[in-house]
C-alpha positions in Angstrom: 25.4 -29.6 62.3 23.4 -30.8 64.9 23.8 -28.4 67.9 24.0 -25.7 64.7 20.4 -27.3 63.5 19.3 -26.9 67.4 20.4 -23.2 67.4 18.3 -22.4 64.1 15.3 -24.1 65.1 15.2 -22.5 68.9 16.0 -19.0 67.5 13.0 -19.8 65.4 14.3 -20.4 62.0 13.1 -24.1 61.8 13.9 -23.9 57.8 17.5 -23.7 58.2 17.4 -26.1 61.1 16.2 -28.6 58.4 18.5 -27.9 56.6 21.3 -28.8 58.8 19.6 -31.7 59.8 19.0 -33.0 56.7 22.3 -32.8 55.5 23.1 -34.8 59.4 21.2 -37.4 58.4 23.2 -38.5 55.5 26.0 -39.2 57.6 23.8 -40.6 60.3 20.9 -42.1 59.0 19.4 -44.4 62.1 20.2 -41.3 64.9 16.7 -41.2 66.8 17.3 -38.3 68.2 18.1 -36.5 65.1 14.9 -37.8 63.3 12.7 -36.8 66.2 14.0 -33.1 65.6 13.6 -33.6 62.0 9.6 -34.6 62.8 9.7 -30.9 65.0 11.4 -28.6 62.3 9.0 -30.3 59.3 5.8 -29.7 61.2 7.7 -26.2 62.2 7.9 -25.6 58.5 4.4 -26.6 57.7 5.8 -29.9 55.9 3.6 -33.0 57.0 4.3 -35.3 53.9 7.4 -35.2 55.2 7.1 -34.8 59.0 4.9 -37.6 58.2 7.8 -39.8 56.4 10.8 -39.2 58.8 8.0 -40.4 62.1 7.7 -43.4 60.0 11.4 -44.1 59.8 11.5 -42.8 63.8 8.9 -46.1 64.3 10.8 -48.6 62.0 13.6 -47.9 64.0 12.3 -48.2 67.4 10.9 -51.5 66.1 14.0 -53.0 64.8 15.7 -52.1 68.1 16.7 -54.9 70.9 14.0 -55.1 73.8 16.5 -52.7 76.1 16.3 -50.2 73.4 12.8 -49.8 73.3 12.3 -49.9 76.9 14.1 -46.6 76.9 12.8 -45.0 73.7 9.1 -45.0 74.7 8.6 -41.8 73.8 10.2 -38.5 71.8 9.4 -35.1 71.7 7.4 -34.8 68.5 6.7 -31.1 68.7 7.1 -28.1 70.6 4.7 -24.7 70.0 3.6 -21.5 72.1 -0.1 -20.4 72.7 0.1 -16.9 74.0 2.2 -16.9 76.8 1.6 -20.9 77.3 5.1 -23.2 76.1 3.6 -26.4 75.1 6.2 -29.5 74.4 4.2 -32.3 72.9 5.5 -36.2 73.8 4.1 -38.6 71.5 4.6 -42.4 72.6 5.4 -44.9 70.5 2.4 -47.6 71.2 -0.3 -47.5 73.4 0.3 -49.8 76.1 -1.5 -50.9 79.4 -4.2 -49.7 81.1 -4.2 -45.9 80.8 -2.5 -45.9 77.5 -1.2 -42.5 76.2 -0.8 -41.7 72.5 0.3 -37.9 73.0 1.1 -35.9 76.7 1.2 -32.3 75.7 3.2 -30.6 78.7 2.1 -26.5 79.5 4.3 -23.9 81.2 4.4 -20.3 80.9 6.6 -19.2 78.6 9.6 -18.7 81.0 9.1 -22.2 82.2 8.3 -21.3 85.8 4.8 -21.9 87.6 3.3 -24.7 87.9 3.0 -27.5 84.5 -0.3 -29.1 83.5 -1.0 -31.7 81.0 -3.6 -32.2 78.5 -3.2 -35.8 76.7 -5.2 -38.0 74.3 -5.1 -41.7 75.6 -7.5 -44.4 75.3 -8.5 -46.5 78.7 -8.7 -49.9 78.4 -12.2 -49.7 80.3 -13.5 -47.1 78.2 -12.7 -49.1 75.2 -14.2 -52.0 76.6 -17.6 -50.4 77.8 -18.1 -49.0 73.7 -16.9 -52.1 72.6 -20.2 -53.5 74.7 -22.3 -51.3 74.1 -21.5 -51.6 70.1 -20.4 -48.1 69.7 -16.9 -49.2 68.2 -15.4 -52.4 66.6 -13.6 -55.4 68.5 -10.3 -54.0 66.8 -11.2 -50.0 67.6 -9.9 -48.4 70.7 -12.2 -44.9 72.1 -9.9 -42.3 72.7 -10.3 -39.4 75.1 -8.6 -35.7 75.6 -7.8 -35.1 79.4 -6.6 -32.1 81.1 -4.7 -32.8 84.2 -4.1 -29.9 86.6 -3.3 -29.2 90.2 -0.4 -31.8 90.3 -2.9 -34.3 88.6 -5.3 -33.6 91.4 -7.8 -32.1 89.1 -8.6 -34.0 85.9 -11.0 -32.4 83.1 -12.4 -34.4 79.8 -12.2 -32.3 76.5 -13.5 -34.6 74.2 -14.1 -38.1 73.3 -13.6 -40.0 70.1 -14.3 -43.3 68.5 -11.5 -43.5 66.3 -7.8 -41.8 66.9 -8.0 -38.4 65.7 -5.2 -36.7 63.3 -2.2 -35.1 64.9 -3.6 -31.9 63.6 -6.8 -32.6 65.6 -5.6 -33.1 68.7 -3.1 -29.8 67.9 -6.4 -28.0 67.2 -8.7 -29.1 70.0 -5.1 -28.5 72.4 -5.0 -25.3 71.5 -8.8 -24.3 71.9 -8.3 -25.6 75.5 -5.5 -23.4 76.2 -7.1 -20.1 74.6 -10.0 -21.0 76.8 -12.4 -22.0 73.6 -12.8 -25.5 74.8 -15.2 -26.5 77.6 
């Protein structure tokens, strides 16, 4: 069922993938890889309420896992989509941690998978957050977020937006699509 769902999903039939993966979920309710695939499939079928419910299950399973499992499962593939000839794989990080915490990383390649990869990410850097707190732009329990592009092996950086609260995934994906279409500077 897992492989059949994967074939359906990759073959452009996410609704069929959902059917197979929902059946499999009844047999393997704690399978984190399966839950991650369901998040992707519900995104592709335009079912945000189901997507968010399964995403919440995935986060709760990880939170209950022992430390070794949590270290290995620090992110998952939330979404995959194309914009023109560009193929995008979206990683969502379970925790905002460290000086340069990430929520999403949109890894971009051309359709064939060859060529140089680059990324657009939604992150929350501690220094930016601290400055915004000191300036009174955000409260002590809030974080600043920014959408950044990294090109040429990370040697080129572009800032596409600053946010005083975490944007929704939909808003973030829309902004990244605008970046990829050269509509967002």
